[in-house]
C-alpha positions in Angstrom: 0.0 -0.1 -0.1 1.3 3.5 -1.0 0.8 6.6 1.2 1.1 9.9 -0.3 1.2 13.1 1.7 -0.5 16.1 0.2 0.6 19.6 1.6 -1.8 21.9 0.1 -0.8 25.6 0.4 -1.9 28.6 -1.8 0.8 29.8 -4.1 1.1 33.7 -4.8 1.0 34.4 -8.5 3.4 37.3 -9.4 1.6 38.2 -12.8 0.2 41.5 -11.2 3.5 42.5 -10.0 5.1 41.7 -13.3 2.5 43.6 -15.2 3.0 46.6 -12.9 6.6 46.5 -13.5 6.2 46.4 -17.3 3.8 49.4 -17.0 6.3 51.3 -15.1 9.3 50.8 -17.4 6.9 51.8 -20.4 6.3 55.1 -18.6 9.9 55.5 -17.9 10.8 55.2 -21.8 8.8 58.4 -22.5 10.7 60.2 -19.6 14.1 59.0 -20.8 13.2 60.4 -24.3 14.0 63.7 -22.8 17.6 64.7 -22.6 16.9 67.4 -20.1 15.1 65.0 -17.6 18.0 62.5 -18.0 20.3 64.9 -17.0 18.4 66.1 -14.1 18.2 62.4 -12.9 21.9 62.2 -13.1 22.3 65.3 -11.1 20.1 64.1 -8.6 21.6 60.9 -8.2 25.1 62.5 -7.9 23.8 64.8 -5.3 22.3 61.7 -3.2 25.6 59.9 -3.6 27.6 63.0 -2.4 25.2 63.4 0.6 25.5 59.9 1.7 29.3 60.1 1.6 29.1 63.2 3.8 27.2 61.3 6.3 29.1 59.9 9.2 29.0 56.0 9.2 27.1 54.8 12.3 29.3 53.3 14.8 28.8 49.8 15.8 27.8 49.5 19.3 29.9 47.0 21.2 27.6 44.8 23.6 29.4 43.1 26.1 28.1 39.6 27.4 26.8 39.6 31.0 29.3 38.2 33.5 28.2 34.9 35.1 28.2 34.8 38.7 28.8 31.9 41.3 27.3 31.0 44.6 30.2 32.3 46.6 30.0 35.7 44.8 26.3 36.1 45.5 26.8 35.0 49.2 29.3 37.8 49.7 27.0 40.2 48.2 24.1 39.2 50.6 26.8 39.6 53.5 27.5 43.2 52.5 23.8 43.9 52.6 24.2 44.0 56.4 26.5 47.2 56.3 23.9 48.7 53.9 21.1 48.1 56.5 23.1 49.7 59.3 23.6 52.7 57.4 20.0 52.8 56.5 19.1 52.6 60.1 21.6 55.3 61.2 20.0 57.8 58.8 16.5 56.8 59.2 16.8 57.4 63.0 17.5 61.1 62.4 14.5 61.4 60.0 11.9 59.2 61.2 10.0 57.9 64.4 11.5 55.2 66.4 8.8 52.9 65.8 8.6 53.3 62.0 12.3 52.9 61.7 12.0 49.6 63.7 9.5 48.3 61.5 11.3 49.2 58.4 14.4 47.6 59.4 12.6 44.5 60.6 11.0 44.1 57.3 14.4 44.5 55.5 16.3 41.9 57.6 13.5 39.5 57.0 14.2 39.9 53.4 17.8 39.5 53.6 17.5 36.3 55.5 15.0 35.1 52.7 17.8 35.5 50.1 20.2 33.2 52.0 17.4 30.7 52.0 16.7 31.4 48.1 20.3 30.9 47.2 20.2 27.2 48.6 17.1 26.4 46.3 17.4 23.4 44.2 14.2 23.5 42.3 14.7 25.4 38.8 11.9 28.0 38.2 11.0 28.5 34.5 8.5 30.9 33.0 6.7 30.4 29.7 6.0 33.8 28.2 4.0 34.7 25.2 1.0 36.2 23.6 -2.5 34.8 23.6 -2.7 31.6 21.2 0.9 31.2 21.1 0.8 27.8 22.8 1.7 28.4 26.4 -0.7 26.0 28.1 0.4 23.1 25.8 4.1 23.7 26.3 3.6 23.8 30.1 2.0 20.4 29.8 5.0 19.0 27.8 7.6 20.7 30.4 5.9 19.4 33.5 5.9 16.0 32.2 9.5 15.8 32.2 11.2 13.7 34.6 12.7 16.6 36.5 9.4 18.4 36.9 7.5 18.8 39.8 3.8 20.7 40.0 5.0 22.0 43.6 8.2 23.5 44.7 10.0 20.9 46.2 13.7 20.6 47.2 14.4 19.2 43.6 12.6 19.3 40.3 11.2 21.9 37.9 8.2 24.4 38.4 7.1 26.0 35.4 4.9 29.2 35.3 2.8 30.6 32.4 3.1 34.4 31.8 0.4 35.8 29.5 1.6 38.9 27.5 -1.1 40.9 25.8 -1.2 44.5 24.2 -2.6 46.1 27.6 0.2 44.3 29.7 2.4 46.6 31.6 5.6 45.1 30.0 8.0 46.7 32.4 6.4 45.2 35.5 6.0 41.8 33.8 9.7 41.9 32.9 10.8 43.0 36.4 8.6 40.1 38.0 10.3 37.6 35.4 13.7 38.8 36.6 13.1 38.8 40.1 11.0 35.4 40.2 12.2 33.1 37.4 15.6 31.4 36.8 15.0 31.2 32.8 12.4 32.3 30.5 11.1 30.5 27.4 9.6 33.3 25.1 7.1 32.0 22.7 6.4 33.5 19.3 4.3 32.5 16.2 6.0 34.8 13.8 8.9 37.3 13.1 10.2 39.2 15.9 8.1 42.5 16.5 9.5 45.6 18.4 8.0 45.0 21.7 9.2 41.3 21.7 12.7 42.4 20.8 12.4 45.1 23.5 11.5 42.4 26.1 14.4 40.2 24.9 16.7 43.1 25.4 15.4 43.8 28.8 15.9 40.2 29.9 19.3 39.5 28.5 20.7 42.8 29.8 20.0 41.8 33.1 21.7 38.2 32.9 18.4 36.2 32.5 18.5 33.0 30.6 16.3 33.1 27.7 15.3 30.5 25.0 13.5 31.9 22.1 11.0 29.4 20.6 9.0 29.8 17.3 5.8 27.8 17.8 3.5 26.6 15.0 6.2 25.6 12.8 3.9 23.5 10.7 2.3 26.7 9.5 5.0 27.5 7.4 6.8 25.7 4.5 10.3 24.2 5.2 11.9 27.3 3.3 9.9 29.9 5.0 10.8 28.2 8.4 14.4 28.5 7.4 14.0 32.1 6.6 12.3 33.2 9.6 14.8 31.4 11.7 17.7 33.0 10.1 16.1 36.4 10.3 15.6 36.0 14.1 19.4 34.8 14.5 20.4 37.9 12.8 18.4 40.2 15.1 19.4 38.2 18.2 23.1 38.9 17.5 22.7 42.4 18.8 21.5 41.4 22.3 23.9 41.6 25.3 23.9 37.7 25.6 23.5 35.0 23.2 19.9 33.5 22.9 19.2 30.1 21.2 16.5 30.1 18.9 14.3 27.0 18.2 11.2 25.9 16.2 8.6 23.6 17.6 4.9 22.5 17.2 2.8 22.0 20.2 -0.5 21.4 18.3 0.2 20.1 14.8 -2.5 20.9 12.2 -4.2 17.7 10.6 -2.8 17.1 7.1 -4.4 15.3 4.3 -3.1 11.7 3.7 -4.0 9.8 0.3 -3.8 6.0 0.3 -3.3 3.9 -2.7 -4.4 0.0 -2.1 -3.1 -2.7 -4.4 -6.4 -2.4 -6.6 -5.6 1.1 -7.4 -8.2 2.5 -5.2 -7.6 5.9 -3.6 -8.8 7.0 -0.5 -8.1 10.3 1.5 -8.2 11.0 5.3 -6.9 13.4 7.8 -4.1 12.4 10.1 -2.6 14.5 13.1 1.2 14.2 13.4 2.9 13.9 16.8 4.0 17.2 18.5 7.6 18.4 17.8 8.8 19.7 21.2 12.1 18.0 21.6 14.0 21.2 20.7 12.5 22.9 23.7 12.3 19.9 26.1 15.8 18.7 25.7 17.7 22.1 26.6 15.3 22.4 29.7 16.0 19.0 31.0 19.8 19.9 30.5 19.2 22.9 32.7 17.6 20.9 35.4 20.6 18.4 35.2 23.4 20.7 35.0 22.8 24.2 35.6 20.3 24.6 38.6 23.0 26.2 40.9 24.3 28.6 38.5 20.8 29.7 37.2 19.8 30.1 40.9 22.8 32.2 41.8 22.0 34.5 38.9 18.5 35.0 40.0 19.4 35.7 43.5 21.9 38.2 42.5 19.4 40.2 40.5 17.4 40.0 43.6 20.3 41.5 45.8 20.6 44.3 43.2 16.9 45.1 43.5 17.2 44.9 47.5 19.9 47.6 47.2 17.6 49.7 45.0 14.8 49.1 47.7 17.0 50.4 50.4 17.9 53.4 48.2 14.4 54.1 47.5 13.3 54.2 51.2 16.4 56.5 51.7 15.2 58.8 49.0 11.7 58.9 50.3 12.9 59.9 53.7 15.0 62.6 52.3 12.3 63.8 50.0 10.2 64.5 53.1 13.1 66.3 54.7 13.9 68.5 51.5 10.5 69.6 50.7 10.1 72.2 53.5 13.5 73.7 52.5 11.7 74.2 48.8 8.7 75.4 50.2 10.4 77.9 52.4 12.6 79.4 49.8 9.6 79.3 47.3 7.7 81.9 49.4 10.8 83.8 50.4 11.4 84.3 46.6 7.8 85.2 46.1 8.1 87.7 48.9 11.1 89.4 47.4 9.4 89.7 43.8 6.2 91.1 45.2 7.8 93.6 47.4 10.4 94.7 44.6 8.9 93.7 41.1 11.5 93.4 38.5 10.6 94.0 34.9 12.9 91.5 33.4 11.8 87.9 33.3 15.5 86.9 33.1 16.2 88.3 36.4 13.1 86.7 37.7 14.5 83.3 36.9 17.6 84.3 38.7 15.7 85.1 41.7 13.9 81.8 41.9 16.7 79.7 41.4 19.0 80.3 44.3 22.6 78.7 44.9 21.6 78.3 48.8 18.8 76.0 47.7 20.9 73.9 45.5 23.5 73.4 48.3 20.9 72.6 51.1 19.1 70.0 48.7 22.7 68.4 48.0 23.2 68.0 51.7 19.8 66.7 52.3 20.5 63.9 49.7 24.1 63.3 51.0 25.4 64.7 47.9 27.1 67.9 49.4 28.4 70.6 47.4 30.6 73.7 47.9 28.7 77.1 47.8 30.6 78.0 44.7 29.7 74.9 43.0 25.9 75.4 44.0 25.9 79.0 42.7 27.5 77.9 39.4 24.8 75.1 39.0 22.1 77.6 39.9 23.2 80.1 37.3 23.5 77.4 34.6 20.0 76.0 35.6 18.6 79.6 35.3 20.0 79.9 31.8 18.2 76.4 31.0 15.0 77.8 32.4 15.2 81.0 30.3 16.1 78.9 27.0 13.0 76.5 27.7 10.7 79.5 27.9 9.5 78.3 31.3 9.3 81.9 32.6 7.1 83.0 29.9 4.7 79.9 30.2 4.4 80.3 33.9 3.8 84.0 33.7 0.9 83.6 31.0 -0.7 80.7 33.0 -0.6 82.7 36.4 -1.9 85.9 34.7 -4.9 83.7 33.3 -5.5 82.2 36.7 -5.2 85.4 38.5 -8.0 87.1 36.6 -10.6 85.6 38.9 -9.0 87.4 41.9 -9.1 91.0 42.9 -7.4 93.4 40.2 -5.4 95.1 43.3 -3.7 91.9 44.1 -2.5 91.2 40.4 -0.6 94.8 40.3 2.4 95.7 42.2 4.5 92.5 41.2 1.7 89.8 42.0 2.4 88.1 38.8 6.0 88.2 39.3 5.8 87.0 42.8 3.6 83.9 41.8 5.9 83.2 38.9 9.0 83.2 41.5 7.0 80.7 43.8 6.2 78.5 40.8 9.7 78.6 39.3 11.5 77.8 42.8 8.9 74.8 43.3 9.5 73.4 39.8 13.2 73.7 40.0 13.4 72.5 43.4 11.4 69.4 42.6 13.6 68.9 39.5 16.7 69.0 41.7 15.2 66.4 44.1 14.0 64.2 41.5 17.7 64.5 40.0 19.5 63.7 43.3 17.3 60.7 43.8 17.9 59.1 40.6 21.5 59.5 40.9 21.5 57.8 44.2 19.3 55.1 42.9 21.7 54.6 39.9 24.7 54.5 42.0 26.1 57.6 40.4 26.0 60.0 43.4 29.9 60.7 43.1 29.7 61.6 39.4 29.8 65.3 38.3 26.3 67.3 38.1 24.9 67.5 34.8 22.6 70.6 34.4 21.2 69.1 31.1 19.9 66.3 33.1 18.3 68.5 35.7 16.7 70.4 32.7 15.2 67.2 31.3 13.6 66.5 34.8 12.4 70.0 34.6 10.6 69.5 31.4 9.2 66.1 32.5 7.6 67.8 35.6 6.3 70.8 33.8 3.0 69.3 32.4 1.9 68.5 35.9 2.4 71.8 37.2 0.3 73.5 34.4 -2.9 71.7 35.6 -5.6 74.0 37.1 -5.6 72.4 40.4 -1.9 73.1 41.1 -2.2 76.6 40.0 -5.1 77.3 42.3 -3.6 75.9 45.3 -0.5 77.8 44.6 -2.5 81.0 44.3 -4.5 80.3 47.4 -1.3 79.7 49.4 0.3 82.9 47.9 -2.9 85.0 48.9 -2.3 84.1 52.6 1.5 84.5 52.3 1.6 87.9 50.3 -1.6 89.6 51.5 -0.9 92.9 53.2 -3.0 91.8 56.0 -0.6 89.0 56.9 2.7 90.1 55.7 4.4 93.4 56.5 5.2 96.0 53.6 8.9 96.1 52.6 10.8 99.3 52.2 11.5 100.4 48.7 14.5 98.6 47.5 14.5 96.2 50.5 14.3 92.4 49.6 13.5 89.4 51.7 16.5 87.2 52.8 16.9 84.1 50.8 19.5 82.4 53.3 17.8 79.4 54.3 20.4 79.0 57.1 18.6 82.0 58.8 15.2 82.0 60.5 12.3 82.1 58.2 11.5 85.7 57.0 8.4 87.3 58.5 6.6 86.9 55.1 6.3 83.2 55.7 3.2 82.2 57.5 2.9 79.2 59.6 -0.6 78.4 58.1 0.8 77.3 54.9 -1.3 74.9 52.7 1.2 72.2 51.5 1.3 71.4 48.0 2.2 67.5 48.0 5.1 66.5 46.1 2.9 64.2 44.3 1.4 66.9 42.3 4.6 67.4 40.6 5.2 63.6 39.8 
């Protein structure tokens, strides 16, 4: 009996494309008959060639592979966390209540002990990530059937988690969970790599995660198409921080038509479903379980140690933020009082009033990144220039002028707009500096030189939230209390309020201030 498999697949006909090409050539024949047109085309081509020659070639970015870590290195890193916790407790004790500090330290110490336990884990954690209908559930079934697999987290074996990705998925959070909770990731795709998938792979590999890219539903493509897709994927994967293997499988093969010829020449047809092809993925996973569990677990715990340090720094940043915010608020209304009593016609000078070197220096001390006064003054002057170039002064004046129209006209004159602009600019620049110092501490770059451009970027990012009607109204309500003649003594002509934060709060500052929470600027 002879059996013949029929692979029926539509074939694209190129007749339309050929006809379009011939039509185009026919049209070009008329164009080329004109010598002037030909000369123009030649000149244009020469110009394009020259332009391309003048462009600098794109430099190839060298991507270094991540350095593998061993168990001893991770154990040493966990030990150093004790010193980090001691430093955290010492600083928090000067900023927070004793009960709050004790609770925070107890929580961190428990997490540190859990890292030691996690380092001794013998069960491998593997995640299958993919979009809907990519075959995650079926692949999970095959992996959990492996000899090393175990449905529960036991002292040995394999645990497999299914991670669903959708268009609405918050990918940064999902990727963070994969890095912190999983030792390896199998990323399922059913077609060419999209930009979002490639971004996920880059995030995972940059952090040292073991990743295996898997093209599922290979039976949906002809052999030549499979080869072309895999070759293209491999070419894209070469730019990632570490090597990723790419395999093709079929978890749920589609039925195929089978034609049978018997001895009498009778032909019958029926559908048969081939066996799944999952060995390209189950074989490396089995190898991980048998040979690489200690190494992969160490990689995961080291990532958890790095996150632990970031959590410590985030806690410090939050405490320092609460300490620094009153400094910004104090200078905010001191600067407003100065501009209200002695209005300046130049908006550039207004920017210089609002951004004070003393504030830069005091905030740097609050975030344990101290600057000398001369350095602080230089940074303040450069930041004032950035503010003017960005047009922040003009924007703030326009917004506040419109917002003040609903208040008494007598309150607007005599420097009212300038006063509120000074308060607005001081708050905006202060919050930008705070965000910048917090990011430096979080990224471990607190010892590097201050970048005014980076502060300017923070300022630009915060501007939209300060242009909300709620924020402006709160600012105006506060300013009416602070700057009203009933609550603040008038300054003599030419006299300005002191801006030195080391001195007692000027009389123009009232104790009945309604605080604008920093969350309104985030």
